[in-house]
C-alpha positions in Angstrom: 15.5 -11.3 21.6 13.2 -13.1 19.2 9.7 -13.4 18.1 8.5 -16.7 17.3 7.8 -17.6 13.6 4.1 -18.2 14.0 3.8 -14.8 15.4 6.1 -12.6 12.7 3.2 -11.5 11.1 1.3 -10.0 13.8 4.5 -8.7 15.0 5.5 -6.9 12.0 1.9 -5.6 11.9 2.3 -4.6 15.7 5.5 -2.5 14.4 3.3 -0.6 11.8 0.3 0.3 14.3 2.9 1.4 16.9 4.8 3.8 14.1 1.2 5.1 13.4 0.6 6.1 17.4 -1.6 3.2 18.2 -1.3 2.1 21.9 0.0 -1.0 22.8 -3.2 -1.5 24.9 -5.2 -1.2 21.6 -3.0 -3.4 19.7 -2.8 -6.0 21.9 -6.5 -6.0 21.8 -6.7 -5.9 18.0 -4.3 -8.6 17.4 -5.5 -10.8 20.7 -2.2 -10.9 22.7 -0.9 -9.1 25.7 0.5 -5.6 26.0 3.5 -7.5 27.4 3.8 -9.5 24.1 3.6 -6.4 22.3 6.2 -4.9 24.3 8.4 -7.9 24.1 8.2 -7.8 20.4 9.1 -4.2 19.8 12.3 -5.1 21.5 13.4 -7.3 19.1 15.8 -6.6 16.5 13.6 -7.4 13.2 10.7 -5.9 14.4 12.2 -2.5 15.6 13.5 -2.4 12.0 10.0 -2.6 10.3 9.0 0.0 12.8 11.8 2.1 11.7 10.7 1.6 8.0 7.2 2.5 8.8 8.2 5.4 10.7 10.3 6.7 7.4 7.2 5.8 5.2 5.3 7.8 7.4 7.5 10.6 7.7 8.0 11.0 3.6 4.4 10.9 3.0 3.7 13.5 5.4 7.0 15.4 3.9 5.2 15.1 0.7 1.6 16.7 1.9 3.6 19.4 3.5 5.5 20.3 0.4 2.3 20.3 -1.6 0.9 23.0 0.9 3.7 25.0 0.5 4.3 25.0 -3.1 0.4 25.8 -3.5 1.5 29.1 -1.3 4.3 29.9 -3.4 2.1 30.0 -6.3 -0.3 32.6 -4.6 0.5 36.0 -6.0 -1.2 37.7 -3.2 1.0 36.0 -0.5 3.2 38.6 1.1 7.1 38.3 0.0 7.6 37.6 3.6 5.5 34.5 3.6 6.8 33.6 0.2 10.6 33.8 1.7 9.4 31.3 4.9 8.0 28.9 2.4 11.3 28.8 0.4 13.3 28.1 3.7 10.8 25.5 4.6 11.5 23.9 1.4 15.1 24.2 1.8 15.0 22.7 5.4 12.8 20.1 4.7 14.8 18.9 1.5 18.1 18.8 3.8 16.1 16.9 6.6 14.7 14.4 4.0 18.3 14.1 2.3 20.0 13.3 5.7 17.2 10.5 6.6 17.7 8.8 3.7 
C-alpha cells in the first residue's frame, strides 16, 4: 500500500498526529482529507515506520520527564526509605525498558 508522492508530507504529519493521540476525524479535518484517507495512509509501511518513530520520540521524552521527577524525589532527605527504594526500583525498571526498546 503506497501513499501518492504529493501526499507524503501530509501522511507523515498524520502519523505524528496519530502518535500524539489525535483522532482520525480531527486529523482529516486539519489536513483537508477524509478519515478514510488517514486510515489508508496509516496502513502504508513508510507511514507506519514514521508513526513508530514518533511513538519512540514521545516515549523517550516522557521517560526523561519521569526520571527527572524520580531523581528529585531521591534527593529529598525527608522522603521515607521505602519511597526511596521504590524510586530506585522505578529507575532500574525504566532503564531496562528503555534499553530493550532502543
